[in-house]
N, C-alpha and C positions, 0 to 999 in steps of 0.2 A: 286694244282693250279699252272696255267705257268703264271714263269717270266716275266717280263717285258722284257729281254734282249731275251728269245727264241722265241716271238713276231715278234719284229723287228726280229730276225737273219733271221725266217723263212717267213717272209711276209706275219703276218697276219693283220698287219694293213691294214687298206682301205684308199687308196693314195688319195684325191676324185682334181677335176682338179681347178684351182683359177677360174672361173666360176660359179661353183657350190658355193663359196663362196661367191661371186658378187653378187648373185639375191637376196640372203635372206638378205646381207647388204643394196642394194640399197632400199629395202623393210623396213628396219630396216627405213633409214634414211629418206625416204621418209611420214614414221610417224610421226620421230621425228620433220621434219620438219613442219609438221601440228600441232603439239603439241608445238611449237613454235609459229605457231601463233595463236594457241587458248591463250595461257600466255599471249600473248600480247594483246590480244583483252580482256582479262579477265581484265587487267590491266589497259589499258584505262577506260574500263565501269567502273569501280569500283571508279577509279579517278575521272569518271565525274560523276556520283551518291553521291557519299560519299564529294566529295570535297577535299578528306583528303588524301594526296600522303602515307600515311606510311603504309597500307597495301599494296598499287601495289610494294613500296619498298621492303617489306619483300618478295614478293610473288618472282620478279625479282633477287631478291640477293638470291635466296635459286635455283630459276630455275639456273642462272649460278654458284651458289655453287657446286650443285647436279650432274644437266644433263649435262650442256655441260663438263666436267672431264671425265663422260662417255661416251661420242660422239669421246673427243680425243682418248679415250683407245681401245673404237673400229673401229678410223682409223687407230690405230697403227697398230693392231690384225690382217687385213684386210691388209695389206701392209705388214707384214711379211706372211700371208696368198700365196699370190701371187708370193712372188720370190720363 
């Protein structure tokens, strides 16, 4: 088994260009924007149909609590890869 120090020393790790990271990130971010738009439309639809905002508040709260921190993490990850 090759040790990590040997891999680094021998240059066996593939170093990618920053553009190699940017393209998949942009695709992921576009999917996020589409998902956020659909969540917004869904919560508006629920408000209109039920007349009660409880369910839409739960959906929006969990979106903000779960998805947005992941997007912030990915943005930070990309900044680290580009440098």
